[in-house]
Each structure stands twice: as structure tokens, then as C-alpha cells.
N, C-alpha and C positions, 0 to 999 in steps of 0.2 A: 660394334662389331666391324673388324677389318676384313675386307676381302680384297685380294691382290692377284686375281687371275682373271682371264677372259677366254680361256681355252674350253674346248669341248671336254667335259669330264665325265661323259656317260661310260666310256670304257674303262677297263682295268679296275674296276672295284674289287677290293680283296677283304678277306678276313670278315666276310658277312656284312660289310657296310653297304648301305643303300645310297648314300649321297656323300659328297664332299661339303665342305661347309660353305663354299662360295654358292652352292646350288640352293641353300636354304634361304627362301624368301617368304614374304607374307602370302604368296600364292599357295603355299603348302600348309597353311594354317589348318590344324585339325589332323593333319596326316602323321602316321607313324613312322620315324626315320630311325636308322642305325648308323652311328657314326664312330669313327676311330680316330685317335690323335694323341695329343699330349697336353697335361694339365698346365696352362700358362699362368693362371691365377686361382686363388682359392680363399675363401672365407666362411666361417660358420656363424649361424645365428639360431640357436636352440635347436629345433627340429629340421632345420633347413641348412643345406650345404650349397653354397654358390661357387660354380667352377666356371673360369673362362677357358674353353677348350680350343686348342688350335690344331690345324692339320697343315698341309702343304699349301693350302689355298686361302686361309684366312682364320678368324676367330669367332666364337659364338658363346653366348651365355648358356650355361646349364644349370637348372636347379634340381636338387635331389631331396625330396621331402620325405620324411621318415614314414609317414603314413601312406605314401604312394609307391613305395618300392619294398622288396622283401628285406629281411633282416640282414643277409649277407650284403646286399647293394649298399644299404645305408653304412654298414660297417666299413665296406671298402671306401666309400665316399669320405668318410671321416678320417680313415687311415691315409688316404692317398697323398703322396708329396709333390711338389712342384716338378715338373718335367717327367712324372711318371707317364708311361704309356697306357691308355685305357680304351675300353669299348663300352658304349652305352646305347640304349634304346629309349626313345621318348616321343612325345607329341609336341609337334610345332605350335608355338602359341605367340600371338602378338602381344607385345608388352611395352608400352612406350618409355617404361623406366630401364629396359634392357638396352645395351649397346646395339645399335643398329635397329631397334624397334621390334626385335624377334628373339625368342629364346626357345630352349628346348626344356621341356618338363619331363625329367627321366621317369622311365617305368622299370629300368633295370640298369645297373652300373657294375663294371667289372674291371679290376687292375690286371693288366696284361703284363707289365713289367714295372715294379716299385722302384723308384729312383731313391738314391741316397740324398741327404740333404744338399741343396744346390750350391756349389761354391762361389758362384759369380754375383757379386753385390753391385748396388747402384753405383758406389764410389770406387770401383775397380779401375786401377790405372791401365795405361795402353799396353806397357810391357806385359802385365799379367794377362790381359785380354788376349794378346798375341800368343802367350804361352798356353792359353786354354781355348785356342781358336776352335779346336775340334768340338768344344760345347758352345762357344760364343756365336758360332753361326746360326744358331737357333733363334738369336734375337731377331726382332722384326726389321730393324735397320739393316743388318748384315744380310739377312733373307731377301729383302728387298732390292739391294744392291747386286746380289748374285742373280737373281731373277732378271732385273733390268740388263745386266751384262748378257745374259743368255738372249734377251730380246733383240739387243743390239746386234749380236752375230746373226740372228735370224733375219733382221731387216737387211743386213748386208748381203746375205746369200740371195734374198728376194730381189734386191736391186740388181745384183750382178747377174743373176740368171735371167732377168728381163732384158738385160743388155747383151745377152748371147755369150757370157763367160762360161767356161768350163771348170768346175772345181777338181784340182789334182791333189795328190798327197806326195810330198817330196820327201827324201830320207832325212831323218834325224841325225844319223851317224854320218859324218863327212870326213874328207881328208884335206880339204883346202878352206881357207878363210876366204869369207865374203867381205867382212868389215875390219880386218886387221888381226894379225896372229896373237898380239898381246891379250886379247880378251878371250881366247878360246879355252873351253873346258877339256882338257885331254882325257882320252880313254884307253885302256889295254884292249886291243882287238885282235886276238889270236895272234899275238906275236908282232903285230903291226901297230903303228901310231895312228890314232883316229880321234876324232873331237865330237862334242855336241854341236849341233848346227847354230849358226848366228842368224841364218836367214834363208829362205828358200829361193831367193832370187836366181841364183845361177841355174838352178834345175829348171825354174820357170822359163828362163831363156831358151833352154833347149826345147821345152814343150810348146812355145809358141810356133815352132816350125812345124808343128804337128796339128795343134789346136787352135792356133792363132790368138785367142783370147783366153788367158787362164788366170786363176786366182787360187790361194791357199787361205786357210784359216788354221794356224798351227803355231806351236811354241818356238821360241828362239832362246839361246842361252849366251850369256856375255859375262866373262869373269871381270867385271868392272868394279873397283871398290869405291864406287860412288855411293854416297850416302844422302842423295837429294830426295825430295818427295816425288820425283819423276822417274826413279830408276828401280828396277828389280834385276836379278841376275837370271831369273826364268820368267818370261814374259810371253804374251801371244800377239800375233799380228794377223791382220788380212793383207796380204800381198797380191798385187795384180801386175801382170805383164802383157803388153799388147804389141803384136807385130805390126809394123808400118805406121806406127804411132809417133807423133811429135811431142815436144814438151807442153805445148799448149793443150794438146789432147788429153794428157793425163792430169793436168790441173783442172780442166773442165770436169773430167770424170770424178776427180776426188770432190769438187764442189757439189756435184749432183749427188754423189754418194753419202757425204756427211750430211747435207740438207735433208735427203730423204729419210735417214736414219733419225735424225733429230725431230722431224715432223711427225713420223710414226710413234716416236716414244711420247711425245706431247699428246698426240691424238689418242692414243690407248693407255697411257699410263701417267696422265697428268696428276691424278688424284694420289697415287703412290708418291710421286715427287713431291708434291706439297705437303700431304699430311704425314708422312712417314719420314722423308728426308729433309722437309722444310726447305725445299729447292724451288725457286721460281725460275724457271727456264723458258727462254724464248727462241724458237728455231731461227737459225741465221737465214739470211736471203742472198740470192746469187745476183750478181757475181760478187767473189771475194776480192778484196783489194789487193794488189801486187806491188811489192816494193823490192827493190834489188838490195843484194847485200850491202853494197856501198852505201845506199840511201838508209839502211838499217843503222849502220855505224853513225851516220850523221845525226839521226834521230836519238840515239842513245847519248850521244855527246851534248846535243842541244836541250834535250828534255829531261835526261836523267843524271847528266854529268859523269857518264861512264865512258872513258876513253879506251878504245880498243884498236891496237894496230891493224892496218890492213893486212888480210892474210891469217888472222887469228879467229878460231871458231868462238861462238858465243859460249860462255859459261852460264851456270845456272841463274845467277843474279842478273846478267844482262838479258837473258832470254826472258825471265820473269818480268823485267822492267818494260822491255820492249812489247811484251803481250798485253800489258796494263793500259798502253796507248791506244788500243783498238777496242771496238764495241763488238765486233764479231770476227769469226776466223779471217786470217789473211795469209798470203804467200810471201816468202822472203825467198828471191830468186838469185840465179847467177853468183853462186859460191865460188870463192877462189879454187882453182884446180889444186893448188897445194894441201888443201884441208879436206879434199873429197876422195873417195875410195877410187881405186885403179880403173873401175869400169866406167866411170863418168865421161860423158862426151864433152870435150872442150867445145866452147862456143868458137865456130869458124871465124866470126868476126872479131873475137877477142879471145885467144887461147888461154889468157890467163885465168879465165873464169869458165864455169862449166854450165851446159844447158840442165841446170838441177834446181830444186826448190824445196823447202820445207814449209809445210802447212802449220800455222800457228793458231792455238787457241786463245781467245781474250782472257781476261780476268787474272792475269798472271799465270795461267796454266802452261803457256808456251807450246813447244813442238808437239804435234798430233802424228805427223807423218813426214817421211822424206821420200823423194822420188826424182826422177830425171830420165834423160835419154841415155842410153847405154852405147858404149863404143862398139860399132860393128865392123870396123876395118881391122883386119889382122895385125897389120904392121903397128898401127898406133897402139893396139892393146898390149902387144908384146913390150913396146917401149914404156908403157905406163906400169906394167907388172915390174920391170926391171928398175924403174925409178923409184918404186916403193919398196925394192929389196925383197920381193917376194920369190918363192922358188917357182921358176918357169914350168918345171916338170909337173908340178901338182895341178896345173891348169891346162894340160895338154888337150883333155876333153873339151874344156871350155873354149880353147882356141880353135879347135877343130870345127866348132860351130861357125866360125868366121870363113872357114874354107868351103863351106857347103851351103852356100845359099841364104845365110841369115840376113833379113832385111834390116833397115833402121827400125829401132823398136825402143820402147821406154815403158816404165813401171813405177811402181811406189809401194810403200809398206805404211799401213796405219796402225799404230799401237791400241789394242783393245783396252788395256788398262788406262791408258791416258785419255782415251775418248770416253769411257765409262766414268772416269773421275771428273771430267769436265761437266758431262751432261748431269751427273748427280751432284756436283758442287762439293767434291770431298777433298779433304786436305792432302791425302797421300794415296798413290796408286796401290800401295799394299792393301788398302781397305776394298779394293775391287776384285781380289782374287781369292779363291778358296783357302789355299795355304800359302801365303806369300814367302818368297825366297829372297833374301837380301845377303849381304857379306856376313853378317852376324847371325842369320837365322836360317836354319834348315830343319827345324823341328817345330811343331809336329809335322 
């Protein structure tokens, strides 16, 4: 028997059920319970039908004996197909032969919704499984990944609220690029040109002048034709912005946030990681190592034989090889100004680099987050916008913030899919999301 939840399941019982599967333990032996769920496995042996029932919390073995149920119940038990929705009542019994050591001996069994023959087989390929994603999400592996992703977001909210952050909700429909106009998805907006958001950052910068420490957990959209295992065209981020913060402040916050999430996942869900995802995961320890962009280039050249000219961003291969050189997350800092977005603050001691950093995961997973100090000086921001050939008028409201008391500030964004993929040990970020969106996939 697999049980994959620790939540309080007492409320919201529907359709006459008395328990969720995760609540069925040896302590209930002899009690009558009513369960609803789906047929995960089935086999027949003479007058006995064995069913592995699953619901949103786990699985349990159910036995339907011809002599212990009415004729209709036994007929339904023999007729029922895999993934049919069912309802049953029975007595909880200890049985060392049953998965989990406990089973339900049915006294009644009812088909709620009979399923057609299940189309997914053990040898199904990746493309087919993506085409059938609406059905494949019922598998325990996918279910567990989606559940752990939810828990990761919950732990992030817990941590940030303890630190005094306020959650805000920024617009999804925007008029100005945050990360470069070439990757915007255009929209028709009542005769005007608009786009899907790439990031909530610019709006968060406005919010800090009111709430000081803010965050969002929201989607971003980037029209990148990248086909690496780390990219989706629709993705989610937790983005934080803090008034009066330094570069060091936000790096320390990221260390604490990521470590907190990892520790909570292992503390509460290590069994799911090991038994369902076959993932041995050890939470990182603070502090994370910091290397500069220039030092990263030296490491790539010396240890991986990858030559990159100074001022060029890391490609997928370089980032993967660099992250294999570390045993836990690490920061790459002080990226060149020429490859950072217009809002990054140049280092006053060396304007050729920015007060920015990327947080990298080990094991070849690469970038988890990107962050840095934002430009708070009006004239410098105008200069940077012009240098990147962006339309100045589109950023008039953003420039206004520099006229009306915006302090030095900093922030970052952590990719939910990337963090989930690393923690769960997954090959591709598309496996971490309900219905992945890539350049070649927008269905189902």
C-alpha cells in the first residue's frame, strides 16, 4: 500500500465516503469504511476478485468475495476495468500478505464510471505519454512529482511569510519587456499591442515602495525556441524583491529559502522520493560557494576544455559541465554588463560587470535562479534602456519610480520547474508541470 500525504483529511468527504486511503491503518481493524477511487490493478481467482484501489492519497488492496457481497456487487467487480471510478464499503482487516499489511474486505461494490480499455502500456514512449498527458498524470510517479511541486510552493510561502514578505499578484498582460523583446508572446488587446508577461519583477519594484518586501508565485512566458531539458515556453517562478537590499542580502535569502525547502521535503516526503522516484536527495548546507563569472570561465577551460570568450553567456553545455563540478548549489556572480538586462546595476568598482548572480544546482542541473541589484538611478537607467535599443516610452512608469523615492533594492526569481526537477532527480523540466508547453507542444 502506497500512502503519499500527511494532510488533515477529515474535512471534505464526498459521495458518501467515510475515509481516504491514507487514513486506513491497523488501528481501524474491524471497522466498516466506505471508500471511493479508481481501479489501479485487478486480478481474479475463482470466487475472489482482488483490486488495488487508489485515490488522491494512496492505494490499498480490496478483496471482493462472491459469498460476502450481493450478486450485483460481485458482477460489477468482475466487470470493472482499470481506471474505472468505483465506490465500495467493507471491513478493515489486517493481512500480512496485503501491500501495507492491511486490506478492505468488501461488503458492497459499485461502478461509478466504467472506463474503456486503458490505452497506456508499460512500454509507451515519451512522445505518446506527452500526447496522453491528460491520462498519464494518474500514474504514481507523475502524481508524486505534481504533489511535491505543490509542497515546494507551500514551503516557499511558509518561509517567505516568516520573513515578513507580502504576496502580491502582478499583471499577466503587459506592454513592456522585462527580459528582451525578442522572446515576447504578442496579444491583440482591444486594438493595442500587448504581450504575455516574462516576469513580475518590474511590478514588484513598484510594490516595494508600498510593502517593502514582496514576492509572487506566478507564470512567465518566453518565446524561446530552446529545446534543452531546462526550458519551457510557459513556466512558473517565485520572484522576490526587497527595498534597501544589497546583492549579498538576496544571495543569503536564496540560500536560506532553498535550504528550507529542501529540508522540509526530505523531512516530510523522503519516502516518496526514495520509493516512488528512486531519488536519494540530501539537503544542501549554508553557505553556498560563490565564484565570479570570470572564475567560472577559468574552471570551464581548465576542467571541461570549454573555451568561452569573456562577455559571452553560458550555453546549455557549459552550464551543465560547470554545475557537475560542485556537490551542492553555488552562485556565479558579477556577470558582464553586456549580457545582462537593462535593469541590472553595474558594479561601481568595475562597471564592466553587474551586481548580479545566478544560483546553480549541482549534478548538471544548472541555473535555478537569477538575481541582482536593480538600477535605482534615473539617468543610468535611461542610458541602459537606450543602449539596449528598447522603446523609452514603454518604460515611462518604470522610470517614474526613480523620480519618487525608490531606494537601492534587489531581487531574484527561482524557477519552480527547475527546482522541482533537481529535488526529484528528473531528466527534463517538462516532467514537473501538469501540461508542459514547449515550442513544439501546446496540446493537450
